[in-house]
N, C-alpha and C positions, 0 to 999 in steps of 0.2 A: 504493500499500500503506500509506504514511503517513496519507493521508486517511482510509482505511477503518479503521486502527488508532485515530485519534482519535475517529471516529464510534462506535468500539464502546467506548472508554472513556467516552464521554459517556453512553451508554445501556446500562449494564451489565445492568440486571434489569428493564427496562420497555419499553413503548411510548410514546413521548414522555416526559412528566414524571411519569406515574402509576407507583406501585409494581407489581411483577409481579404480585401477587394481584389487584389492581384490574383490571388489563388482562386477566386470565384470566376474571375474573367477567364482565366486559364482553364478552368474546368469546362465552363460553357463553350469555349472555343474547341477543346477536345472532343465534346459532345457533339458540336455541329460538325465537326471534321469527319468524325465516325459515321454520321447519320448520311452526310452528303456523299462520302466514299462508298458507302453501302449501296446507295442509290445508284450511282455512276457504275459501280461494279456489277450489279444486277443487269443494267443495261446493256453494259459491255459483253458480259457473258451471253446474253441472249443473242446479240448481234454476232458475236464471233462463232459461237456454235451453229448459229444459222448459216453463216457462210462457210462454214466447214461441211455442212451437210447440204450445201448448194440451195439454201433457202434464203429469205429476205430478212426474217426477223421483224421486231417491232419498229415501225416507222411512221406511226399516226400522231401520237401523242407528243406535242412538243417538236422542236427541230431535229430530225432524225430519229424520232422516238426516244429521246433522251429523258423525257418525263414519264415513261411507261411505268417505271418503278413507283414513283410517287402515286399514280394513277391506281396501280395495284394494291399499295399500301391503304389508300382511302377507301378501295372497295372492300378490303379485308375489315377495316375498322367498322364499317357500316353493315356488315353481314349479320345476320341472326347469330346469336351466341347460344349454342346447343351443348348441354352437358348430359352425359350418359347417365341413366338412372342407377347404375351399379358403382359409380365412380365415387371416391372419398373426396367430399367437396372441397374441404379447405387445402388438402394437399394437391387436388387437381387444379385449384385456383393459383396456388404458390408456385408450382413447378415452373411455369414460363419465366416468372420473374427471378428464380434461382438460376436460371440459365443466363438472362441476358444481364443481371447485374454485374456478376464477376468478369463478364466479357468487358463491359465498359470500365471497370475498375482496373484491369490489367494494363490499360493504356497510360495509367498515371506515371509510370517510371520511365516511359519512352522519350528519350531527348528528341526534339524536332530540329534544334538548331543550337548555336552558341549563346553566350551570354549577351544580351542587349540592355541599353539604357533606356529607362522609363522615369521621367521625371526626377532625374538625377539619382536613380537608384538602379542597381545592377540587378537584372531580373534573367533567370535562365529559362529558355524555352522548353520547360518540363514541369509538369504539375509538382512533383517532389522528387528528390534525389535520394533514395534509400541506399544504405551501404550494402543491402542484399536485394537490390532491384531485381535481378533475374530471377531469384528464388520466389519473390512476390509474384512475378509473371506466372511461374509454374504452379504457384499456390491456386492463384485464380483460376488457372486451366483446370485444376484438379476439382475446385468446387462446382465448375460448370455441369460436370458429369452428374452431380446431384439432382440437378434439375431434370435431366434426361431420364434417371433411373425412377425418380418419383414420378414422372409423368407417365411412363409406361406401367408402374405399379398401381397408381391411383385411377387409371382409366377403366379399370375393371373389365379388361378384354385381352384376349390371348395374344394377338399380333403386337400391340404396343408392349406387352411385358417381354416378349421374346426379343424385340428390338432394344429394350432397355438393358436386358442382360448381355447381349452383344455389345452395346456400347459400353458397358462397364468393363468386360474384359478387353476391349479394344483400347479404351484410354489407358487402363492400368498397364497392358502390354507395351504400347508404344510410348509411354511416358518414360518407362525405364530407359528405352534406347535414346530418347530425347535428351534425358538428363546426363546420360553418358556422354553423348556428343558436345554437350556445353562444358564439360569439366576441363578438356582440353583448352578451351578459351580462358577459363578461369586460371589455370596454370601458367598460361602464356602471358595474360594481362595482369595477373597478380591482383585480381579485385573482382567483386561480384556487382559492383555499381555500373550501371548501363553508361552513364556519362564518363567515368573513368575508362571504360572498355572502348569508347569511342575516341578518346584522347589518345590512347595507346596505339591507335591505328592511323596516325597522322603520316606515317612515311610508307606503309604496306598494310593492305588489307589482310585480315585473317583467312579469307577464302582460299588464298594462295597457299600459305604456309600450313593451314589446317583444313585442307580440301576434304579429306574423309570425314572429319566432323561435320562440315557443311553438307556433305552428300547424306550422312545418316540423318542429320536434323531435317533437311528437306522431305525425305520419305516419312519421318515420323510426324512431322508437322501435318502432312496431308492425312496421315492416319488419325491424328489428334482432331482434327476439323470435320472427320466424317465425310470427307469429300471422295469423289470417284477418283480411283477404282477402289476406294476403300470405305464406300458408303453403305456397309452392311447393315447398320442399325436402321436404316431407313430404305432397304431394298425394296423397289415398287413392285418387282416380279415375284417376291417371296412374301413380304410382310405387308402389302397394300402401301402403307406410307410409313410403317415402323413406328417408334415410339409417340409420335405425334398424330397418329391414325384418328383418334377420338377428338381432336382439337379442331376448332374452327374460330372464325372471326379474329379479334384482336389477340387472343391467346396463341393462335397459330402463327400470326404475323411476329410475336415476340420470339419464338423459336426460329423463324426465318432470320430475323434480324441479328439474334445471337450467333447464328451460323457464320453469317457473312462478317460480324465484327470479328470473330474468332479469326477468319482467314486475314483480315487487315491486321490483327495482333500478332500472329504468328510471321506474317510477311514484315511487319516493322521490327519484330525481334530479330529476324534473320538480317535484316538491314543494318540494325544496331550491333550485332555481335560479329557479323562476318564481312560486310561490305562498307565498314567506315561510317556507318550512320549519316548524318548530315554532311559529312566532309566530302569534298569533290574527288574524282579518281585521281591517284598519285601519278599523274601524267604532266609531264613539261608542257606549260601552256594552260593546264586547268587547275593545277594544284594552288594557284592563287586566288580562285573564285569561291571563296568561302566568306563573303561579307554581303550584307544587303539581304535581298530575298534568294540569293542563290543557294544557301543552305536548305532552305525549304524546298527549293526546286529539286536539288539532289535527292533528298529524302523522298519527295514524293514519286520521282522517276524509279527509284530502286523498289519502292513499295509496289509501284505499277508492275515493274517486270515480274516480280514474284506473283502478283495477283493474276497475270497473263499465264503464268505457268499453271496455277490451278485451273484455269478456264481450258488451256490446252490439253491437260491429263483428261478432263472431263470428257471432251470432245473426241478424244482419240483411243482411250484405252477402256476395255472391257471390266466388268467387276469381277474381282478375285473371288475363288471359293472360300469358305471360311476356314477351312484347314490350311489352304495356300497361305492365307492371310496371317494366321497365328503362327504358322511356321516361319514365315519371313520375319516377324518380330522377334521371336524367342530363339530361333536356330541360327539365324544370320545376322540381324542388326546387333543384338546385344553381344554376341562373342566378338564380332567385328569391331564395336565400339570399345569393348574392354582391352582387346589386344592393341589398337590404335592409341588408346590412352596409356598403356605401358610405354609405348615408343615415346610419346610425348613426354611423360615423366622422366624417362631415362636420359632422353636428349637434353632435357633442361638441366639435369642433374650434371650431366658431362659438361655442358657450356659453361656451367658455373664453377665447376672444381677444375676443369682443364680446358680453358677458353682457347688456347692455341691448338689443341687437339682436332677440333672440327669447327665448321662452320654451321651453326645451328640451323639457319635458314636453309641453305643448301640441302643439308640432311634430311630436314623435315619435308621439303619438296620432293626429294627423290623417293623417301619413304612413302609419301603420300600416293605417287604415281604407282608403286609397287602394290600398295595396300588396296587402291582402287582396282586395279587390275585383277588382284586376287579375290575381291569381293564380286566383281562381275563374273569371273570364272565360277565362283561358288554357286552363284544364282542359276547358272545355266548348265552347270555339270551335274547330270542326274546319273545315279547308280544304275548299272545294266539290268539289274533286275526290276527296278522301277519303271524304267523303259518298256521292258518286255511285258510287264503287267498292265501298263497304260495301253 
């Protein structure tokens, strides 16, 4: 209680060192950014997937159909709200909020840009800078699965319950691989703070030296967000709509919003940890473009690149079988991440104890190439008995 009282006395009116009004403005800006990004992502996904399938896609509401997502949201909000008779009323109502609130909170520690001056005060373009910011994001991602599980259980139907059980197994499986993929970044940066990790990438992005970690994170992020080809909790051909089969109106819109916010969050986290965050590419001629609105532009472009990857996967890859999906997580990604983590830890120790023995960066890049080649070989190399049985 004494520690809690001291913490309360230190932060009476703000998050961190900012005044309360600045924290409120930043929170509103993050909320608006996420909502607008979700609407644009939905529009871009429908247009890009339509182009991949030789269709046109939405092109009526707004210029080029850009307001189609907003129109769909208004339509869902005005629909009749139906609750199944066998549903647990309060849990059924709370589940969508338990999914969407952690999705918003996870973005609180993502830095959008450097420190700026507002009315003579230095303000970081980040809601709050926690010393364990990355762990906070992972914790919020873990809380989101409670909404999915409770939604499936409280609906009183078989298909939502099966989808909820799949989602629980999926999140647990791929969170292990995702956490292991990030440990290499922590060892290399020496910090769990998102702003400090961005600062450590001023001369070279971690996607180059820690590419196997990035490779595992990218696969795990798709599994964490229940996106194709890992959309087993809401497989239409098997489970009607999965955990949200019995939801309609605004509550279904909240689940829809949570899914796309999680996509933006994992994309922003990948940008922060592996692509230098808001920093420009370390290329002569571009490295000096880190002033004015350029940091926001770089951050937005990198996030859009990851979101395009999500859309591309949905339009090109079929859904995995459940046994294939779990085998990939536990038998490939987790052992691969553990092996790569040992390589990173050993290299860091050798570089610290015997700096003249090796060049850490060159060794990591060479080991990354070998590790990725071995990972691809292990994915496609099937035992002769399995091939014969298939």
